[in-house]
N, C-alpha and C positions, 0 to 999 in steps of 0.2 A: 604111115608108116612115119614118125616123127623126125623132123629135118633136126641135124643137130646144130644148125646154126641159127635156128631161131630159138635157142634157151637162153636166157636172160640170168646173168651170173646173180646169185642171191644176194637180195638187199640193195642192188643197184637202182631200180624202179623205184624204191621207196625213199632211198637218200635222194633222188632226182626230185621227187616230189616235194619233201620238207625244205630243201634249198633255199626257195623263195621265201617261206617263211621265215627262216633263219636270218636272211640278205635282211628281210622287212625292219626284223626285231633289230638288229645293227643299226639299220639307220636310224629308226626310232631313237635309241638308247644314244647315237653321236648327236641329233639334232637335240635330243634333251640336253645333254652334257653342253652342247654350244650355246643353248637359249640361257642355261645357269651362268655360265661365264659372261655372255652378254649382258646379262640383267646386272650380276656383280660390279662390271664394269663402269655399267650404266651409273648404278649407285653410286661408285667410289668417284666420279667424276663429279656428281651432283654436289657430293660430300664435300669434295675439294672447292668447288665453285662456293659453295655457301661459307666456308671457311676462310676462301681467301677474300670475300666480300667482307665478312665481320672482321676480319683482322685489318682491311684497307681501313673501315671507318673505325674502329679502335685505334691505329697507328696515328691517324688523322687528330683524332682529340687527343691524345696525348700529348704531340705537337701543339696541338693550341693550351692546352694546359699548362704545358711549359713555358711558355714565351707570351703569355697574357699576364698582364700585372695593373692592378689600380687601388687606387684608396679610395674612390666613392664604396659606401656602403651596397650601393646595387650590385656594381662590379666585384666586390670581392663575394656576395652572397652568392651571385651566378657560377664564379669561378668555385667555389666552394661545393655547391650542388654538381657542377661538370667535374670535379676533381671524386665526388663520390661516385658518379656513375663510371667513371674509368676506371676506378679500383674493383667495382661491381662486373663489368665486362670483362677484365682481365680476368677475374676469378671463375667467371662463367666460361671463359673461352678456355682455361684449363682442363675443367671439368666434361667440355664439349664431347660429346661422342657420335651426336646422330644429328641432322639437319634441322631439327626443330628446335633444339639446342642452341645451333651456332645461329639460327634466328632468333632468337632470344639475345642471346651477346649482341647482334648486330643492333636489334631494338635498343639495347639500353646503352650503346655508343652514341646512335641516331640522338636519344634523350639527352645525352651528355654533349652534344654538339649543339642541340638546340639552347642549351643553358651557356653554351660559349656564344652562340651568335648573339644572343640577349646581353651576354657581356659587353661584346663589342658596341653593341647599339649602346648602352651605358655610355661607353668610351669617349663616343663619338665619331667612331671610326667605322669605315665599310664593314656591313656585317660579313660580307661575304654571300657565295651562291647560294641558292636556295638549296635546303637539303628536301631527302624524301620526306614525306608525310609520315607523321609517327601512327603506328596503327592505332595504339591506342587515346590517340586525341582525334581518332576520325570522328568528323561531324561536331565535334565540339561547340566551334568557332574560335571567337576571338572577343576580347572585351575591344569595344570602339568609342567608350566614353568614360568620363570618372564618375564613379558610383562611391555612396557613402552612407551606412546603416548604423542604425543603432541597435543592437541586439544583447539584452539582459544585461544592459549596463556598460557593451565594450562597443569602442566605434572601429569599423572594420571600412577599408578602403579598396576599391579597386580602380584602375586605370588603364588605358593602352600604352602607356610611355613608362619608363623609369622617375622617380621622383623620391622628394626624401621622406615621403609619407607610405612610397611604396616601394621598398625595394626587394620585395621578394618575387623573383620571376617562376612562373608554371607555366608549363608546353600545353598545358590543356589534358584532361582525363574525367573520370567519373570519381564521385565520393558518393557513397550509399546508392548508388543508382543514378545519382544527379549529375547532370551535364557541368562541368566546371570547365569553361575557355579559356583560352589561352592569354595572357595577362600579366598584370603588375599588380601586388597584393601588397597590404601593410603589414601581415601577419600570415604567415605559412599554415593559416587554422586547418587544412586539411591535414598537416601534419601533427598538429596540437593540439585537434580538438579531444583526443583520447585522454592525452597527457593533462590538460586542463581540469578534466572532467567534466566535459560537455559530452562526450561519447557521440554516436552517430547522429543523435536525435539533435544534438547542438551544432554539430556539423552542416545538417542540413537546413537547420533554421538559418543559418551564417550562408550558405548558399543558397537558400532562396531568397532571403533578403537583398543579396546582391544582383540576382538574376532574373527574378520575378519581376516584372514591371510594374504591375501593381504595390509592389512592397517596396522598391529599390527607388521609384520616380517620386520625386515632390509631391503633395496634395492628398498620399493617402497616411491612414494612423496606420500605428503599429496592431492591434487587431484585425483590423479588416485586411490590413494587407497581409499579416501572416495566413489568416483563411485563404485567402486568394492565391496567395504564392505560391502555399503548401498545397495546395490543391493542381495548380498549375503542373507542381513536380512529380504529383502522385499519376497525374495523367499521363506526363511523359512517360515515366516508368514504366505504367502499363502499354503505350504504344511501340515504346524502342527498346525496350527493356530485352536484355542478353545481349547476344551480337560475339564479337570473334574473341572478345575477350573477357566475357561473363563468366563467372562458374569454373572452369576448369584450364583456362585457357591460354591464350596467346598472349599473353600473360593469363588466358583463361581459357577458351575453349577455342573451335572452328579449325583454323588451319593448323596452328601452333598447339593444339590440344596437347592435352598427356602429359609430356614431360613439362610444361611451362606451370600449367594451374598447378595440379598439385604432384609433380612429379620432382625431377631433378633440382629444379630451380623454385619452385611455389611460385605462384602468380605476381603481380605486379602491384601496387599501390592500386591504381585503377585500370581504367580498359573499357574498351567497350566500341562498338557502333552503335552509336547515341544520337538519335536524331537533333539538328537543331542546328542555324545557321550563325552569322555575326551577333556577337549582344551589344 
């Protein structure tokens, strides 16, 4: 005969069986919510950090541009270039919404400070503390001695110091895949090659003439120097082509890809991890 006390109320056993499952689902949902919030917080902190860093360099650049003055052509030109970078960095900061975009604004401000440093050197005053290396100038080296070449009837000079014949500073980068070291130049040919009708080929001729030893050093004829110099440039392009700033980058590709190269800001004039040491 059934014991009345052994009767389980309807639904009790089924409800107890599913209670751990419901509890597990609730814990998983809570964990997912916490993870999303933590990820959003970390991203917000990272964005705030890179924004603050970009603003710091931008404000430092602004103070230098406003306070430095000089009548020497090299000083004036370097400050003009620094002012252009200051305006560009300000526009980039206004539009920046991502970490990559703030990093690009930081790079632009640092490039402006490189021109400020050059202006201070031309003024004969303390250039100030070393700057973080420019990503676009990585591996391009520096001009270490005076060079003078004749390309298609025009004389081009480069040197390690500012002078009457070399008033244009360049912090280093690439032109048409060719490394252009930091130094002082007689003309900003990397800007004017296209405007002067020389095109990329003309710019490459100038770069190879200035920086390929066979072409730039005394004792080599134009034809022999051009052939050997241009070959050197082609070999280097093959060995070291691409890099962090080539193509769609930082100003091109790599860590700063997307937003920089073909995105909101469009890449830089130069860039890239290009092999090479001091020139």
